[in-house]
Phi, psi and omega in degrees: 000140181294151177226164179236151186215153172269143177239147181304139175063021176235131180281351187255154173282145177251136178266144178233129178206165182256139175220123181062030180083358181251145178279126178251128179237121187214142178293136177276346181074013181232139176268354179273120184301316183295316179296317180299322178298314181296320179298314181298318179298319181288327174298316180296323179297316179298317181298319180292322177297318180296317180293327182276356181081013181251016181292116181238132186304315184297320178298316180297317180301317181296320179296314181296318178300318179298318179298314182294324178297317181291337177266008180059042178246136179295137185230011187289345186255017180291123180219131176230100185291150174288157181306310182298316181299316181294310184295321178297318179293318179297317181297316180301326181286344183260327192300320184297335183264000184258149171294158187301321179295317179292321179299321178299313181296317178300314181298314181295323179297314182290312181299318181296319181292319180295321177296315180295322184295333178061237183297332181293344179296334180262002178268165178304148183302331180293349179290340180280120183248166180307325180294330176291317179299316180295320180295322180293315178300319179296325179294324177292319180294320180290335176277005174070029171294145177299147182301326179294319179295317178301316180296317180297313180298319180296319180292324177299313181290325176298321178295320179296315181288335174296322177295324178297325176293315179301324180281358179076022183270331180222153182276336184211165184264114182294338181265006184302320183239016186272338185280123182296136179255137177245130181303143182300129180087356182284333182264121178277157177299137182279113182283127180254137176270177176237167178256148174278162177305321180296319179294323179297319179295320179293319179297320179298319179295317179294320179294321178297323178291331179287307178186160177296324180296319179291323176301316179294314182299318180292320177299316178298318179297319181294316189260003173233340184071017183288154177290159186306310184296323180292321178298317185283343181252016177291133182252157180297329179291347176275354186253128173244095183292326181295317180270353182056047177233157183227130177258111187254120176268117181271107183296328183295318185257344183080002181266163179235133178237147178247124183226155176291155179265127178301142182308321180294320178289322179299317179300317180294316182293323177296319178294320179296317180296321181293327178283332183287335180082200184285338184234073179289161175296158182300320183263148175295325181236073187302329181285346182251344191300322185259005183283151174294147175282314181263188179094169185299331181240020183285177184298322180298318179293324179295319178292324177300323178294322177297319178298318179297317179298327180278350182074025179260121184290139176273337183069173178222142177217146180275139178259007181092357177242182179293335185276122176269145180243154177291139178287332181229140178200200182299324181297341177293337175297325177294316178295322179296317180301310182293322179295321179294322177296318180295321180294334178271012178063033176283129181303150183302323181299318179289324178298319181292323179292321180289326183266345180075028181281336180266179174286104189257015180298329180275357183247013184294332178249086180289151173286164180297327178296315179297319181298319179294322178297316180294320179297318178295322178298318180293321180295331179280347182284128179249121176228000000 
């Protein structure tokens, strides 16, 4: 049972009650013994409800309002947002100022955490504790997300909860110590392999057997060197079949590059367009466009399955941590593309323009001469 006590140099009574086996001593803010007794008893009631799993926000709010009324304090502005409500609002305030690639990461970090949180998404934000943050980070690691992705998602959520502290909604940040730290220099650069021409042909056949969308995505990867997410989110409005050019938006950098379409890819896209009719879907690969890149069922894992079906080894390489990564995956198509250009004696400047490795904001509008040079470079590329 709660008790009340006087403390030196304080005009107010202090309530004492147990929560989680620990004694809690807190000022009631009242100099009236009877009022202080009721406040302490109600605090203890809330603590017991929380421990029993019957803690309900509305019940707590009513108790607090009652306490404040008896202390003659205005209580009409008490607000405790639910986790989902807060994170959605915080995200909306950030997206307009972010590059498209960063906005994608922020959105995925928030959506993924809310999905993982389940019922807690509708509970007050203070319901999220450090153990929840650690469990979520562990769930990403067990789903084989890349360590860099785990770190990015953790930092996004840490930033969101930091804002909640600033807003006076929570006393501490549950993600403050949840993000795994790797000692500087402990992670070696991840070495990526390339595919041989024979392996590319086998991969294309396996991708075609999986789905038309995967066949298209792999072809785009081979002949543009684009990253997996960019390949899968390519839209028909980015394709100019008449001019045989492709406008590729790189989500990672937020930049857009315009490149010629390789004859082999152009033939496939023309056939795809003719089958799609007058009203094709917005995306070239609609079944892949909204899928996660990482995770147990993400695009990277799906491509890994295509490689297994094709009998193409992914290899293994150490990243300097306990987690081993595949030496080859979809990103190896990018390395293969650049290597094939180099093998065809394409100058480094043209290779960078085709792959988007340099700062290409100033190169978004190539001259016709440059476009012809790039088209010739692609025709000389053998894969």
